[in-house]
N, C-alpha and C positions, 0 to 999 in steps of 0.2 A: 231692259228691267220698268219697265212703266206700270209692263201690267202687273208689278210686286211693288205695289204704293206701304203696302206695312211696312215690307222687309227695310226699305232703305227709312224707315220714323225711326233713328234710335235716339238715346242718349246717350251723355258727353259720356255716364260710367258703364256704360255696354263694353266691353273686351270688345278687340280688335273680332277674335278668333268666333266670340258669339255671333254678332254682328257678319263674316262673311257667312255662318252656317247659316245663318236667318236667310242670307243670297242664296243659296241651293237648293230649290224647291221639287220637289216629282218633275221629272219634265222628259221618261222615259214615253208618252204616248202624244209629244207633241213633233212636228213638224219635224223635218232633219236639217232643215233649212234656219228656220227659229231656236233649236236645241243650240246647233253651229253658232248660230248669233248671238246666242245666250251664253253658250261657253265659253267665249271669247268677249265676253261683257264681264262674265266674272273674273278673267283674269286680268283684264287691265285693273281689275278693280284689287285686287288682290295684292298687285305691283303696286301700285301709286300706293298703298296701304305702309306695307312693307319699309318702303321707301321713306316716306314722313316718319313712319318712327322709328328709321334711324339717324334720324336727326339730334334727338339727344330732348331728353329731358324739357316739357311744354310747351311742344313747338306738337303735338299731340290734342286730340279732338278732351279727354282726360285731362292731357299733362302731365300724369303721376309717374312715379318709379314702377310701381306694380303693372301698370301698362305693359308698361317698355320690359318686367320681365317676361312678360309670357310669350314672346319673340323670343327669348333667349335661350338655343338647343342648349340642352342638359349636356350633353358630351361630345365633345368633339365631329366636326361638321368630316361628314366623309367617313367617320371612324364604325364600323361594324359592329362595333359594339352598341354604339348609340342609340341604333337605328333600331338592334336587336335585343334593351339588356340582359344579359341569364341574371339566374340568380343559387351560382357557384358561389362557395362560400372557397376559404383560400383551403383551409384542409381538404375539401374536394379539387381540390384543381392538383393539391400532392402528393393526394393520391392518383390521376389524372396521371400525372407527368412521371409518377415512380410506376406505374404501372407498363408505359413503354418505355421507359426505361428497365429495368428490370425483365429482359427478354430469356433466348434461349444463348447470350451473349454468358451466359453466368453459369455458362456448364463447361467454358472454356478457361475459365480462369485461376482452379488449380492447373494447370496444363502449365499454363504462362504463367504461372510463381514457381512450376518447375523448371523454366527454361531460364529464368533470372536471376533465380532463386527470393527469400522471404524479399528485405529489408531492398533491393532498386523493382520490384514489380509492385509492392506498397506503393513507392514515393510515385510512380510510371500512374496511379491510379489514381492520387492526389493529383496529379499534374493534369493528365484527362482532362476529368471530372472543374477543375478548375480553366481549363479552357473552353467548355462546355460551358459554362457562366457567360465569359468571356464573351465567346460569340451569339448566345443569346439575345446577353444583353445588349449588341449590335443590331440580333435580329427584329427587337422590342423599339428600341431606340429610330429605324428608319422607317417603323411599320406606319404609314399614314394615307388610313382610309383601306389597307389592303386587307382583304382577309382569308390568306395564305398564303405561304414562300411563298409559292410561283409565280403569285402578284408582287410580292413583294423581291423577286429575282429580277420580273419582266418592268416594273421598275425605272431598277438601274440599268439593265440591262435588254430591254426588248422584248420581243415575243419572243425571241433565239435564247435570251437567256430562260424565260419561262418553259419553254420549251426542254433545256439542258435540263435543268434542273428534274422536268415530270419524269423524265431518260432515267434519271440516275436514282432518283426516289423508286423507278419503277422495276430497274434492275435488284435494287438495296433492298426492298418487299420480295421477291422474287429470289435472292438469298438467304434470306432471313427464314420464308421460311417454309425453302426446305431443306432447312436444319432442321428445323422445327418436327417436320415430318421424318429425315433419320435418329431425329432425339425420341420419334413416338415407337419409333421401331425398337430402341434401344428396350422400350418398356415390353415385348413380349413374351418376356416371362415374366411377368407378375400377373401373382394367382388371388391373391386378398382384396377381387376388385371389387365387394358388396360393400369393402370397409371405405367411409369419408372421413379420411383423417382431417384432423384443423390446421395441426402442427406444419410452418411451413418449411420448405424445404431447408431452408436455411439454422434452423433450429436443433431439427432431426439429426445435420450434418455435423456441428457444431457437437451434441449429444452421443453420438457415434465414436466424435472424436476424443471426448470424453471418457467414453466407454476405454476405449481402448489404450490411453495413456493410464486408466487406472488396474487393467487389466497385465500389461510391462509389454504391450502388442507392437503399440505403436513407437517410433524414431522421432527426435526430435530434427523440420526438415531443414535445409541449406541455406541458408538467411543469403549466400551470397552464390550466384551462378560457378558451377562446374565447367569449366573450359577447358577439362580433360575431351568431356563427350559431344563436344561441337567441332565442327567440321573448320568453321571457320569461325570468327567475333561477331563478325552482323550477324550470323543467325539469330544472340541476341535481337536484332529488330527488327524480330518475326514476329514475339512477342505485340507489341506498339499495335497491330491493327486490328487482335482479336480484344483491347479495353477499347482501343475506336467505336467497333463496333456495340459494345457493349455500353457506349453512352452518345449512341447514336436515337434519339426521338427528333431532331431540330422539327421536321417535317408535321409537329402531333403540338406544337405548339399556337400556333394561331388560331385552330380550331380549339383548342382548351383556353384558348384567350379569352376567346371572346363568348364564352361558359360562361365566367364569371364575371357579380355586380359589380367591381370596382376593375376594369384591368388594367390598373396601377399596380393592383396585388399581387401579377403575374411573375414582376421576378423577383418577391418574395418567395416565392412557389415554386419555382424552379433553385431557388438554392436550398433551400431547407429540401429537396424533394436529388438535388444531389449528392445532401451530406448523407442523405439518409441512404443513397445504391449508393456512394459511395465505402457506404459502412458495411453493406449485406458481402459485399464481392471482394470487400475486404475481409470480413469472416468468413466467405465461402473458400473464396479462394488457398488462405491459414491454414482450415480443419479439414479444407479435402487433400490438401498437401501432405499436412500432419500423418494426415488418416492411411496414406497409401505412398505416399514418397514417390520413389524416383518410378514406380507403375503405374505415377496419375496416366489416365489417359485421356488423348485430348476431349474426347465429353467425358463427363467426371463417372453422368451416372451410366456408364456402360462398366465402369467398380465395381458399382452395386448389385453385384449376381452370387451368383451361389458358387462363383468357382475364386471370389476375389482372396479369399483364403489370408480376412484381418482377424477370423476370431469371431465376425462381429454375429447377431442375432438373426436367421431369419427373417424375425417381423421388423428392425430397424428398417434394415436391406427394401423391405417391401415399402414401409411408409415413408424412405425417402422420393423413392420412385411413386408411388402414388399420388404424394407431394405437388410433385412437380405435373407427373402428368395430368392434374387438376387444373394449375398454371398454366399450361400450355395451350388448355383444351379454352378455356379464360380471352386468353390474351391474341389470339390464331385469327379468330374473326374479328379483329381490329387494325390489325396486320394486313390482314386480306384485302380490310373495308381501302385502304391508304393504293394500296396496289390497282383495285378495282378503280379505282374515281382517277388514278392517272393514267394508266392505260384508255380509258373510256376516254380523256381527255385526250390523250395522246392521239389517238385512231379517227372520233369521234367528233372534231372538233363542230363544237357552233349549236346540236345536236338539242333536241332535246333535255333534260335531267336527268340521269340516269336512274335515279328513284321513279319517274313515271314512265318509263320501256321496262316493263316486265317481261317482253320477249329479248331487251337485250342485256338487259341486269342477269336475266339465265341462262343468256347463250354465254354472254362473258364472263361470269362465273364461272361452270362447269369447264369452260377451257382454259381461263388459269388453272382452276385445281386442277385439273388433269398435268399439265406443265407442269405444276412444282413437285406430282408424285413423279412423272417421271423423270428429273431431273433426281429426286432424293435416291433413286432407287440407283442412276449410272453414279451418285456423287455420294459413292457412302460415310464419304471424312468430315465432319466438319469440320476439322481447321483448314482444308484446304478450303473452302467455302468460307472464313474467317480469313483467313492467307489475301483474298485477292480481293472476295468486296468490302473491307475495309479498310486497302490499301489503293483503295481508290473509287465507289462507289460512296462507301460511308464517309472518306476523310474529305472529299468533296462537300457532299452534306453539310456535314459538321463543321469542318476550319476550313475550307478555300473561300466556299464562296459566301458565308456571313465574313470571312474575312476584303475579299473581291468588294463587296457594299459598302464598307466600308472608304476603301481607299478608291472607286469610280467618288462615294460622297454625289450622290443632285438634291442630297434641301441642301450642302453647305455645315454642316454642320457637328462634323469634324475634330479634332484635334488635332495637335499632331504629335502627342501621348496614344492616341485613336488608330492613327493610321501606322505609325510606331507596334505599336500589339499588331496590328492587321495584318500587316507584314510580313512581322514572328511566327507568326500564327501560318500561313502559307509559306514559309520559309521550311518550318519545320516539320510541317502537314508530305509537302513533298518529297523532303530529305532525306524523313523516315519512311517514307510512302514504298521511292523509288527504290533505299535499300534494302526493304521487305522487298519486292519483287523481284528483284536482280536474285538477293540469294534464297528467296522457291525457286526460283525459274533453272540456277542452277544445283541445289537439291533434286530437282526435280532429272535431269540430263543425269547427273550419278547414280539418279537410279534407276534410268533404265541401263545405262552403260554396263551397270552393274549384275542387272540383270540379264542381258541380252552373254556377259561373260560367262553369267555362272550355269548358261541356257546350253551355248555351246562347251563350258566343260561337262 
């Protein structure tokens, strides 16, 4: 430090940051030992000044509160948003969350309404949306410097919890992206590809439904389930995983939160998005069921073809198919990003970032795309994927894991009502998922038995 006497001559009005900056001259060409000694000296000076500044006003060089304010962090210590605050607004966060929520799950909402009836399906949509809001609220309350959902799980359950979540997110994304490719296959007969449609799928579906009402080809949809078409009342539970998948976006909460200029706005953004998405799901489900009735297919987009027999002009059918094709094209890369990142963390822990390794990035992307394409060919029904993925991976990501974080309560901030709500979420998720899985397995066994009997006869 004696080599820089001018740097040590400071006035009381000079701020701490200016003083430290003055003590840091270029030393790149100095001797290694001298650089090490100087770095150690600077570290000691910084530590001493920070400790003095924490003693309160009047004990530092200037003694002014303005000097003290220079050392106070603008954001919470350890908050990733505090290190690099974003500039996104609440409206931008609402758009991003809504894009994460509204995906392929919307295609099976009309089929779920066909199984349940209009009234129970609407109640289920509202109920799952409320539970999703509670789960995200739990996640945000326990976010203390954690940049991701996996880090949040790791803070409560260690490395094993983080890895388990990575596995579940990877499998959930594989299932969802496979559904995307299956739905894209439903668009192979679309003709007017050169026409870019600005209307969203929901508005087009509503328009088609209104058209059929005025032409007299539509029938009022059932408000309650038709038990005569069900082999067992437990088949009603098979619609629950479909709605759960439709509201699974939790692994995108932290990246979107980090982009906000005020991270506290994330709760408002999530609530607005859930209300918006629930309204979209309810409208698409109702008008899709109104349009096709009991002929509604698990992938309602498959109903919009030339053989639908609904009397709808082909131009409107093409408009619906093309609008959703555009949506899939835009959303597919976002979900594939989550899949690729989680698979990379599982297979290559501790390696340099994926974005910095072009060879690993290209190889992993190609392998995952090939796997997704093969699964889309082997599993042509999106209902099957939604049933098993929603009953296992999606329900854990969206309900069970957030509830478990609250029950674990590593920060000691959970109230009695919070733990009661978390326990209720986990209980409902386990019961409904178990019944749905058992019902699907029994239906599959009965279907195979019927197929064998028909072949023998």
